[in-house]
N, C-alpha and C positions, 0 to 999 in steps of 0.2 A: 699459351694453351691453344691448340688448334681445335676450331669447333667440330670438325668431322671426328676427332678422337673422342670429344666428349659425347657427341651424338651415338657414335658406335658403341662406347661403353656403357651408355645409360638405357638403351632400349630395353623395354620391360615386357613386350609382348612378342611371342614368336611370330615368324613370317606367316603372312596370309595372302592367298591368291586375290582375294577382293581388297584392292587398295583403298576403296572408298570406305571401308569399315575399320580401317586402321586407326588406332588412337595409341599415342605414346605418352607414357609419364617418364618425364625427365627428372633426374636428380643430379644436382651438382654441388660443389663446394659452397659453403656459405658466402665466399668472397666473390662467386661467380654471379654477374649481372645477368639474369635471365631476361630482363626487359630488352636487352640489346639482341639476345638470339631466340626472339619469338618465332621461329620458323613456321610452327603449326598455324599461327594465325595468317602469315604470308601465304603459305600453301592454301589455306582455305579460303583465302581472298579470291581465288580464281575459281570459276564455275566448276562443279563436281564432274562435269562430262568433259572438261577441257584437256588437251594435251599436255599443257604446262603443269597442271595438277597432278595428272597421272604420272609424268616423268619424275617430278619432285617427290611424290608420295612413294614411288617405287624406289628412288634412290636413297632417301633419308630413312624411311621406315622399314624397308624391306632388304636394304643393302644389296640391291640388285646392280649389276655392271650395266654399263652402255649397251653392250651386245644384248644382254638378257632383256632389257627394258625394249629395245629395238625389235627383238623378236616378238615379245609379247603384244607389243602395240602395232606391230607390221610396218615399222619405220626403218629408215636407214640408221646405222649405228653413228654415223657421222651427223645426221640431223638431231639426234638425240643428245650427243656430245655438245653440239653448237647450242640447243636450246638450253640445256641445263647449265652450262657456263653463262649464257646471257640472263637467265634468270637468277643465278647467284649472285652475279655482279650487280643486277639490279636491286636485289635485295640488300647487299651490302651498301650501295649508294643510298638508298632510302633510308638505311638506320644508322647512318654515321652521324 
């Protein structure tokens, strides 16, 4: 099962412009090991005003594309894409 599929299918709150106030209740099958996929704790480990936290919050909780995130944060789409990939790979390597 792909993680993003689970995340996208389990979002419980509608999109909000204020990504700091987003909270998500994820529900997964009983066989799903949620300790491995505790993305919320990982995202919250970054300072609330950090670019990393904003990018991950908008990507996972608001289902924004790289272009939408870049426009909102006034960054290049390429930077957002590189940062997102770097943060996701870091999360995966820390949680193996």
